C-alpha positions as CSV (number, residue, x, y, z in Angstrom):
1,M,-10.9,-22.7,86.8
2,E,-8.2,-22.7,84.2
3,V,-5.3,-25.2,83.9
4,G,-1.8,-24.0,83.2
5,W,1.8,-25.2,83.0
6,V,5.2,-24.4,81.5
7,P,5.3,-25.9,78.0
8,S,8.1,-28.4,77.3
9,R,11.0,-27.5,75.0
10,M,9.7,-30.3,72.7
11,M,6.3,-28.6,72.5
12,V,7.9,-25.3,71.7
13,R,10.0,-26.9,68.9
14,E,6.9,-28.7,67.5
15,A,4.9,-25.4,67.5
16,I,7.7,-23.8,65.4
17,R,7.9,-26.8,63.1
18,M,4.2,-26.6,62.4
19,M,4.4,-22.9,61.2
20,T,3.6,-22.6,57.5
21,G,5.3,-19.3,56.7
22,K,2.0,-18.1,55.2
23,A,-1.0,-16.3,56.6
24,F,-4.2,-18.4,56.8
25,S,-6.2,-15.4,55.5
26,G,-5.9,-11.8,54.5
27,D,-7.0,-10.8,58.0
28,T,-4.1,-11.7,60.2
29,Y,-2.4,-10.1,63.2
30,R,1.1,-10.9,62.0
31,D,2.7,-11.1,58.6
32,N,3.9,-14.4,57.0
33,G,2.1,-16.6,59.4
34,E,4.2,-15.4,62.4
35,G,1.2,-15.5,64.7
36,Q,0.8,-19.3,64.1
37,F,3.3,-20.0,66.8
38,V,0.9,-19.0,69.6
39,G,-2.0,-20.8,68.0
40,N,0.1,-23.9,67.6
41,I,1.2,-23.8,71.3
42,G,-2.4,-23.5,72.3
43,E,-3.5,-26.4,70.2
44,L,-0.6,-28.6,71.4
45,A,-1.4,-27.7,75.0
46,F,-5.0,-28.6,74.5
47,Q,-4.0,-31.9,72.9
48,E,-1.6,-32.7,75.7
49,W,-4.3,-31.9,78.3
50,C,-6.9,-34.1,76.6
51,L,-4.5,-37.0,76.4
52,T,-4.3,-37.1,80.2
53,F,-7.8,-38.5,80.3
54,L,-8.8,-39.6,76.8
55,H,-7.4,-42.4,74.6
56,K,-5.6,-41.1,71.6
57,E,-8.1,-42.9,69.4
58,E,-10.8,-40.5,70.8
59,L,-8.8,-37.4,69.8
60,E,-8.1,-36.4,66.2
61,Y,-6.0,-33.3,65.5
62,I,-7.1,-32.0,62.1
63,A,-6.1,-28.3,62.1
64,K,-3.5,-29.1,59.4
65,D,-6.2,-30.4,57.1
66,K,-9.3,-28.3,58.0
67,K,-9.6,-24.5,58.2
68,F,-12.5,-24.1,60.6
69,Y,-11.7,-26.3,63.6
70,D,-8.7,-27.9,65.2
71,F,-9.9,-31.2,66.9
72,L,-12.5,-33.9,66.8
73,L,-12.9,-35.2,70.3
74,C,-15.2,-38.2,70.3
75,G,-16.7,-36.8,67.1
76,V,-17.3,-33.3,68.5
77,K,-15.6,-30.3,66.8
78,F,-13.4,-28.0,68.9
79,D,-11.6,-24.8,67.8
80,V,-8.8,-23.6,70.1
81,K,-8.5,-19.8,70.2
82,S,-5.1,-18.7,71.5
83,K,-3.9,-15.3,72.6
84,E,-0.3,-14.1,73.0
85,R,0.4,-12.2,76.2
86,N,3.3,-10.8,78.2
87,M,1.7,-11.9,81.5
88,V,-0.4,-14.7,82.9
89,A,-4.0,-13.9,82.0
90,P,-6.1,-12.6,84.9
91,P,-9.9,-13.3,85.0
92,N,-10.9,-9.8,83.9
93,Y,-9.1,-10.3,80.5
94,H,-11.1,-11.2,77.4
95,A,-11.6,-14.3,75.3
96,M,-12.4,-13.3,71.8
97,V,-13.4,-14.6,68.4
98,E,-13.3,-12.6,65.2
99,T,-16.8,-12.0,63.7
100,R,-15.5,-13.1,60.2
101,I,-15.3,-16.7,61.5
102,R,-18.6,-16.7,63.4
103,D,-20.1,-19.3,60.9
104,E,-17.1,-21.7,61.2
105,D,-18.0,-25.4,61.3
106,C,-17.2,-26.1,65.0
107,Q,-19.2,-26.8,68.1
108,Y,-17.0,-25.6,70.9
109,Y,-14.3,-23.0,71.5
110,V,-11.5,-23.6,73.9
111,F,-9.6,-20.4,75.0
112,A,-5.8,-20.5,75.6
113,S,-3.4,-17.8,76.7
114,V,0.3,-18.1,75.9
115,K,2.8,-16.0,78.0
116,V,5.8,-15.2,75.9
117,P,9.1,-13.6,77.1
118,E,8.5,-10.8,74.6
119,L,5.7,-10.2,72.1
120,G,6.5,-11.9,68.8
121,A,9.0,-14.3,70.3
122,K,8.9,-17.9,69.2
123,D,9.1,-19.1,72.8
124,A,6.5,-19.7,75.5
125,E,7.0,-19.4,79.3
126,Y,3.5,-20.4,80.4
127,V,0.4,-21.7,78.7
128,Q,-3.1,-21.5,80.2
129,L,-6.3,-23.3,79.1
130,L,-8.7,-20.6,80.4
131,G,-12.0,-22.3,79.8
132,Y,-14.4,-23.3,77.1
133,L,-17.9,-22.5,75.7
134,N,-20.3,-23.9,73.3
135,K,-20.2,-21.8,70.1
136,R,-23.9,-20.8,70.3
137,E,-23.5,-19.9,73.9
138,F,-20.4,-17.7,73.2
139,W,-22.2,-15.7,70.5
140,S,-25.4,-15.3,72.5
141,L,-23.7,-13.7,75.5
142,P,-23.5,-9.9,75.6
143,R,-20.2,-8.5,74.5
144,D,-17.9,-7.3,77.3
145,D,-16.2,-4.1,76.1
146,D,-12.8,-3.3,77.4
147,G,-12.6,0.1,75.8
148,K,-9.7,-0.8,73.6
149,P,-9.9,-0.6,69.8
150,D,-10.0,-4.0,68.1
151,K,-7.8,-4.6,65.1
152,F,-10.6,-6.7,63.5
153,P,-14.3,-6.9,64.4
154,C,-14.8,-9.5,67.1
155,H,-17.0,-10.7,69.9
156,K,-15.4,-10.9,73.4
157,I,-16.3,-11.9,76.9
158,M,-14.3,-11.9,80.1
159,H,-12.4,-15.1,81.0
160,S,-14.4,-15.3,84.2
161,R,-17.5,-16.1,82.1
162,L,-16.0,-19.2,80.5
163,R,-16.9,-22.7,81.7
164,P,-14.1,-24.4,83.6
165,M,-11.8,-26.9,81.9
166,S,-12.7,-29.4,84.7
167,E,-16.3,-29.4,83.5
168,L,-15.2,-30.1,79.9
169,K,-13.0,-33.0,81.2
170,E,-16.0,-34.6,83.0
171,N,-18.3,-34.1,80.0
172,L,-15.8,-35.6,77.6
173,E,-15.0,-38.6,79.8
174,L,-18.7,-39.3,80.2
175,Y,-19.4,-38.9,76.5
176,A,-16.4,-41.1,75.5
177,Y,-17.7,-43.8,77.9
178,R,-21.2,-43.6,76.4
179,V,-19.9,-43.8,72.9
180,A,-17.6,-46.7,73.8
181,F,-20.4,-48.7,75.3
182,G,-22.9,-48.0,72.5
183,E,-25.2,-45.7,74.5
184,V,-24.8,-43.0,72.0
185,E,-23.3,-42.8,68.5
186,G,-20.2,-40.6,68.1
187,A,-21.0,-37.4,66.2
188,A,-19.7,-37.3,62.6
């Protein structure tokens, strides 16, 4: 089950402030880094959600310094994949990752959906953390085809096939506990 809420005005302002004005690569959906707003909102929402149960020392936001993943959570690498929509995402919509970044240095994908008042707007009415998957698991699942042409080659699966955020929360809490008490070493 996904989690969702209306983002605060402060979160929206921070997502705008984080925009670089430049595309991260030649393959981008919007010119001049305009699509970064949605990605930033997804990352900020994930960070806010994580801080409801983890200590801030267990969470490191590194998207500004690294190209291939957004967060280290207890030493585990997470990449947040956000999609702009003009509606709340139903379970039969798709989570996707472009094939050009298949070999990114990350371990998990978290999928976010950002409802905007109109496509391209730098505002967000609702944000959903739809679920997560281990990177290997995501790429091993058969592709769900929606019949729509893709702007870039990608792999996509229905949201209903994602693991629930509640499961990720339980796993991270347990892992953080085990790291804190020396039962396992935090991944580097």
